[in-house]
N, C-alpha and C positions, 0 to 999 in steps of 0.2 A: 176777288170774285166771290161773292157771298152765295154759295150754293153747295149742297151736299150731293148733288147729282153729278156723277162722273161723266156721263154722256153729255150733259149740258156744258160742262166745263171744256170737254174736248172739242165740241162743236164750236164754241166761242173762240177757242184757240185756233182752230183750223180756219175760221172765217176772218180772223183779224191778225194772225201772226205776221203776214207780209207787211201790212200797214204799220204794225208796232215796230218791227225791226227797221223799216225804212225811216220812220219818224225818229227812232233812236240814233241811227247813223247820221241823219241830217242835223239833229240837235247837237251831237258831239262834235261834228265838223264845224258847225257855226261857232260853238263855244271855244274850241281849241285851235281853230284855224289850221287844223291838220287833217290829212286823209284818214278815214276810219271806215271799216266795214266789219260786219258780223260774219264770222266764218260759216260757210255752208258746206254740206257734204259734197265732195267733188263730183262734178257732172250733174248736179241737180240744183233745185231751189230749196232743198230741205235744210232746216236748222236743227241742231241738237237741242231739244227742249225737254225739260223735266217738269212734269205736272204732278203736284202732290197736295195733300191736305195740310192745313195749318192756319194760323192767324196772321194778321198783318206784320207782326214782329217776329215771326218764325225765322230761324236761320236760313240763309240762302244755300242752295246746293251749288258747289263749285265743281267744274269739270276740269281735270288736268289733261290738257291736250298735248300729246307727244308730237312735236314738230319734226319734219324731215331734216336730217342732217345735211349740211351743205355738200353739194356734189363736187368732186374733183374734176376740173375742166381739162379736157384734152384739146389743146389749142390747134393741133393739126386737123382734128375733126371739125372744129369750129370754122377754120379757114376753108376746109373742103365743103362744108355745108353752105357757107356764104356764096360759093361759086355757083349754086343752083339758081340764083336769081339774076336773070338778065334784065335789060331795060324793058323788054316787052312784057315783063311780069311785075312792073312797079305797082300797078293798081292791085293786082292779086296779092302782092306782099303787104300792102297797106292793111287789107282786111284780114289776111292770114295771121299777121302779128297779133291782132286782137282775138282772133278765133282760138289760137293755141295758148293764150295766157290764162292759166288755171286760177289766177287770183281774181279774175273778173267774174261777175255773176253769170249764170247760165244764159239768161236772156240776152245779155250783151254779146257773149260768145256766139250764140246761135245766130243772132241777127247778122253778125259780121261774116259768118260762114255762108249764110244765104246771100249776102251782098256780094261776096266773092263770086259765087256762082252766077248771080244776076249780071255782074259786070262781064263775066266770061261769055255768056250767051247772048245778051242784048246790049251790052255796053252801057251808055248813059241814058238809054231809053227805058221806059216803063213797060209793064206787061209781060214779065217773065213767064207767068202761068200760061200765056197764049202762044208762046214760042214753040213751034213744032220741033225744033232741034232739042229744046229743053225737055219736052215731053218724051221724046225718043230716048234721051239720056236717062231720065227718071225710070223709064220702063226697064232699064237694065238692072234695077234694084227692086223690082216688083216683088220678088220672093221674100226679100227681107222686110218689106213694108206690110206684107199680107196680114200678119198676125196683129198689126196695130190698127187696121182699118175698121171703121164702123160699117154697118150695112149700107151699101150703095156708094160708099166713099172711095175715091180714087187715091192713088199715091200722091199725085199732084195736089189734090184737095187736102190731104193730110198735111202736106208741107205748107200749104197756104194757111191752114188752121194754126199751125205752129208759128208761122211768120206773124200772123195777126196777134197771137198771144205775146210774142217777143216784142212786137212794136207798140203794144198798148199796155205798158206797165207790168207785163207778166202776170196779170191777175186772172186766175182760173175761175171763170164764172159758171162752171158746171154746177148742177144741183148737188146737194149733200149725198144723195143716193148714188149719183153717177161717180162722184169722187170716192165713195166708200167701195164701190165695185171695181174701180180702176184708179188707184191713187196717183199714178203717173199722168202728168199732162202731156200734151202733144209735143212740147219741146223736149221733155225728158225721154219720151219714147223714140224720138227721131234723131237725137243728137249724134249717136254713134254712127248711124247710117249717113247722116249729113257729113260727118267726118270722112267716111269712106268716099263719098261723092267729091268732096273737096280734094282729097289726095289723088283721086282718079283724074280729075280735071288738070291738076298740076303735072302729073306724070305724063299725060297725053298731050300737053300743050305743044304746038308745032315748034316753038322756040327751044324746046328741051329735047328734041330728037337727038339721040346718041349720048345724052348726059348721063353719067353713071350714078348720079345722086337720085335715089328714089324716095318718094314720100309714102309713109305707111302710117296707119292709124294706131291708136293705143290697143 
């Protein structure tokens, strides 16, 4: 990038980083025939990026990432946890598996959490946002959503904004000024609350009445 203006460089980076990273992932997977993804900051779509001055042949900056040590598995707890899933929850489990997988991008996780809730409230039908039962459930989390809402926006409206973002390539099309004022997009702002909603639905499912296994968020 041939510019001495730091702001221009940062703006170019902000507008293109998602496309550049996705293009890199696709190119590497096609070339190597192996799965590949660029690491993101957990629970977000943010990448660790270093932007500095230099020429085309300047040395690259290398980041030494400290990976988490393998966990020691308690097999009794694993067996106990598996007992939480009865046949009535098979569809919930399908989406939940993808929702809790921290190796997946935020948009994939968010959308699977939403699909779990959609299946729970309307089954294989469309129109979750119009469901009265769904709206009543969302109202239970109104206090948590309040700080994230724009003027005249409802909690259901915020979730639909995040759903559209997750379903359409995760591209944040807000203006530069809006993103500067509020860097987090709707998915990032609602993910932890979506997590609470998913856990609540699972804990309150009729098939799990009396089950001692409880789902809790991070």
